[in-house]
N, C-alpha and C positions, 0 to 999 in steps of 0.2 A: 820911476822909483819914488819920486816925491808925491805923485798922485796916489800911490798905494799907501804911503804913510799918512797922507791927509785923510784918505778914506778910513783907515784904521783909527786915527784920532777922532774923526767924526763919529764912528761907531762907539768908541769908548765914551765920548761925551753924551751920546744918546742913552747908552746903558746907564751911566751915572745919573742922568736926569730922571730916567724911569725909576731907578732905585731910590732916589730922593723922594719921588712921589709916593712910592710904596712905604718908605719910612714915615712920611707924613700921615698916610692912611693908617698905618699901624698905630701911631700915637692917638689918632682920633678913635680908632676901634677900641684901644685900651681905655680911653676915657669913657666911652659908651658902655663897655663891659663892666667897668667899675660902677657906673651909674645904675646899670641893671642889677648889679650885685647889691647895691644899697636898697633897692626896692625889694629884692628877694629876701634880704635880711629883715626888712620890715614885715614881710609876709611870714617869715619864719618866727618872728616874735609873736605875731597874732596867732599862728598855728599853735605855738607853745602855750600861750595863754588860754586858748580854747580847747587844748588837748586834741588837736586835729593831727592826722598823720602827715609826715613830711612828704612822703611819696604819693603822688596823685596821677596815676597812669592815664586817666581820662583827660586831664588837663594837658599832660605832655603830648598826647596824641592830637589834641586840638591844636596845640602850638605847631606841631610838625605839619599837619595838614594845611594850616593857614600859611605857613612860610613857603611850603612847596607851591601853593597857589600864587603867592606873591613873586616867586622866583622868575626872573627873566633871563637867567643865564649870564655868563657861560657855565656857571656851576650847575651840575645836574641836581635833580631833586634828591637823589641819594646822598650826594655830597653835602647838601644843605642840612639834611637830617643828621648826618654824622657830625657836622660842626656843632649843631645845636644840641645834640645828645651830650656832647662834651661840656658845653656851656651849662646845660641843665644839671649835669652831674655835679659840677662845681657849685652851682646854686644850692643843690640839695645838701652837699657837704657843709656849706656855710650855714644853712638852716639847722642841720643836725648839731653843729657846734653851738649854735644859739640855744637849741633845746637842752643841751647838756651844760649850759652856762660857761662854755669855753670861749675864750677870745680867739678870734681868727688871727693867727697869722704868721704864716711861714712866708716871708718875703724873699727867701733864698738869700 
């Protein structure tokens, strides 16, 4: 009986350790996404000044192709594209707000 409890305790500790690593990665990803958003905002400012369109499908396709080529898994290429479609959607929204002179920010 004690062996089963020890095994369960060990599994719980392993699970908690893995979740802490994921929490740390999430924090790092958030910092990187916000850094990316700052660059995207700068691009949005330039696009607004030069009266360029926010949406650039050729650029997006180039990004997706490059990321799929860089991908080593375990995420599939389609998963990578879906993730970055969302990231790029948010970047476009940020750029649109800039073009309209709106301040971003709904921080919930």
